[in-house]
Structure formats: C-alpha cells, structure tokens
C-alpha positions as CSV (number, residue, x, y, z in Angstrom):
1,M,-0.3,-6.8,6.2
2,M,2.1,-4.6,4.3
3,T,0.9,-1.3,3.1
4,E,1.0,-0.3,-0.6
5,K,3.6,2.3,0.4
6,E,5.9,-0.4,1.9
7,L,5.6,-2.5,-1.2
8,Q,6.3,0.4,-3.4
9,E,9.5,1.2,-1.4
10,I,10.6,-2.4,-1.9
11,R,9.8,-2.2,-5.7
12,E,11.9,1.0,-5.9
13,R,14.9,-0.7,-4.2
14,V,14.6,-3.6,-6.6
15,E,14.6,-1.3,-9.6
16,K,17.7,0.6,-8.3
17,A,19.6,-2.6,-7.5
18,T,22.2,-4.0,-9.9
19,S,20.5,-6.3,-12.4
20,G,20.8,-10.0,-11.8
21,P,21.2,-12.8,-11.6
22,W,23.9,-12.5,-9.0
23,K,26.4,-15.3,-8.6
24,E,29.3,-16.1,-6.3
25,R,32.6,-15.5,-8.1
26,A,35.4,-15.8,-5.6
27,R,36.1,-16.3,-1.9
28,N,38.8,-14.5,0.1
29,G,38.5,-15.6,3.8
30,D,35.2,-14.3,5.2
31,F,34.5,-12.1,2.2
32,I,32.8,-13.3,-1.0
33,H,32.9,-11.5,-4.3
34,I,29.6,-11.6,-6.1
35,A,29.2,-11.1,-9.9
36,K,28.3,-7.5,-10.7
37,G,31.0,-6.1,-8.3
38,L,29.3,-6.8,-5.0
39,V,31.5,-7.9,-2.1
40,I,29.8,-9.3,1.0
41,G,30.9,-11.0,4.2
42,G,29.2,-14.1,5.7
43,N,28.9,-17.8,5.6
44,Q,27.5,-19.9,2.7
45,N,23.9,-19.6,3.9
46,D,24.3,-15.8,3.8
47,V,25.7,-15.9,0.3
48,D,22.9,-18.1,-0.9
49,F,20.3,-15.8,0.6
50,I,21.9,-12.6,-0.9
51,T,22.6,-14.0,-4.3
52,N,19.1,-15.4,-4.6
53,A,17.4,-12.2,-3.3
54,R,17.8,-10.5,-6.7
55,Q,15.4,-13.1,-8.2
56,D,13.4,-14.0,-5.1
57,I,12.2,-10.5,-4.1
58,P,10.8,-9.6,-7.6
59,N,9.1,-13.0,-7.6
60,L,7.6,-12.5,-4.2
61,L,6.3,-9.0,-5.2
62,S,4.7,-10.6,-8.2
63,E,3.1,-13.2,-6.1
64,I,1.8,-10.5,-3.7
65,D,0.3,-8.7,-6.6
66,R,-1.4,-11.9,-7.9
67,L,-2.8,-12.8,-4.5
68,R,-4.1,-9.3,-3.8
69,K,-5.8,-9.2,-7.2
70,A,-7.4,-12.6,-6.5
71,L,-8.6,-11.4,-3.1
72,I,-10.3,-8.4,-4.7
73,E,-12.0,-10.7,-7.2
74,I,-13.2,-13.1,-4.5
75,K,-14.5,-10.2,-2.4
76,E,-16.4,-8.9,-5.5
77,I,-17.9,-12.3,-6.1
78,L,-19.0,-12.6,-2.5
79,S,-20.5,-9.2,-2.2
C-alpha cells in the first residue's frame, strides 16, 4: 500500500505540472510535440500514455481517496 507521504508527493507533482488536457499537436520523426510546449519521444502508445496521464493521475488519486474513506467507514461499522 502506498504511504500518505508517497501520495502527497504525487499530488505535488500533479499540481506543479502544466495544466491539461494535453494533446498531440505535431510529429517530427520519433519526436512528438504535445500541446502546452511539451516535446517527447516514443511511439503512439507512449504518446497516448503521456497525454492521458494529466487527466488519469488526478482521477486515480481521487479514486484512492474515495476508497480509503470507504474503507475507514467500513472499519468503523464493523468495530
């Protein structure tokens, strides 16, 4: 299980990252220009992963928060 410190570090990185959504804008060989000025290398699967990370990671953090809260509530009911 991730520690609260690890989750907080991820949240801080999300907050510092360029706002989204990120979208592919142009290709130049192996390098892809992403909206917001990001340039990355890789194949289409890498591009899909990176461009969706800006939305996916905050959504995953929210789901972790929701599940942890539900777990606490369940534990309280059972105790």
